[in-house]
N, C-alpha and C positions, 0 to 999 in steps of 0.2 A: 639138878632137877628139883622142881618145886612140888611139894606135897602138902595139900590142905585137906584135912579130914573134917567132915561135918560133925559138929558137936551135938550132943543129945538135946533135943528140944529146940534146936536152931532152925529158923525159917530158911526157906530156899533163898529169899532175897538177901538175908543177912549173910548167908554162906557165899553167895555170888559176890557180894560187896567185899568180903574178906579175901576171896580168891583173886579178884581183879586188883585189889590193893597190893597183895603179895606179888603178883605178876609185874605190876608197875614198879614196885620198889626194887625188884631183882634186876630189872633192865632187860629181861628176856625179850619183851615185845619190841623195844627200841633196837636191839641187836638184830632181830629177825627182819625188821623193816629196812635196816641198813644193808643187810646182806641181800635182800630181795632186789634192790636196785643197783647193786654194785656191778661194775663192768669188769670183764676180764681184760687183762693187758694184751694188746695186740703184739704179734711177733714182729721182728725187724722188717721182714719182707713186706708184710701187709702195710706197715707204716710207710715204707718207701714207695710202694705202689700208689698209696693214697696221696702222698705228697706230690708225686709226679703228676697224677691226675689233676690235683688242685692247681698246680703251677701251669699246666697246659690250658686248663679252663680260664685261668686268669689272663694268660697271654692272648687267647682268642677274644676274650671280652675287651681287653685293651685295644686290640687291633680293630675290632668292629667299632668301638667307641671313637677311635681316632679317625677312622674312615668316614663315619657318619657326621662328625663335627666339621670335617673339612669340606663338606658339601659335595663329595664324590670326586674331588680333584685327583 
């Protein structure tokens, strides 16, 4: 945890500058941003269902593509 105390006679702008500098140096902000967009790992069943869905979609696309290029023969 980062702790920054305001010095006697220090302006608010100077204090904010020191605070943001400490935050950036510590890497807290970078870590928070990384965790914010991190994805949770899918379980095995969900991955399998997703893969089956994708392969089924791919097959139907290929089938329609073959059918449309042959001119309906």
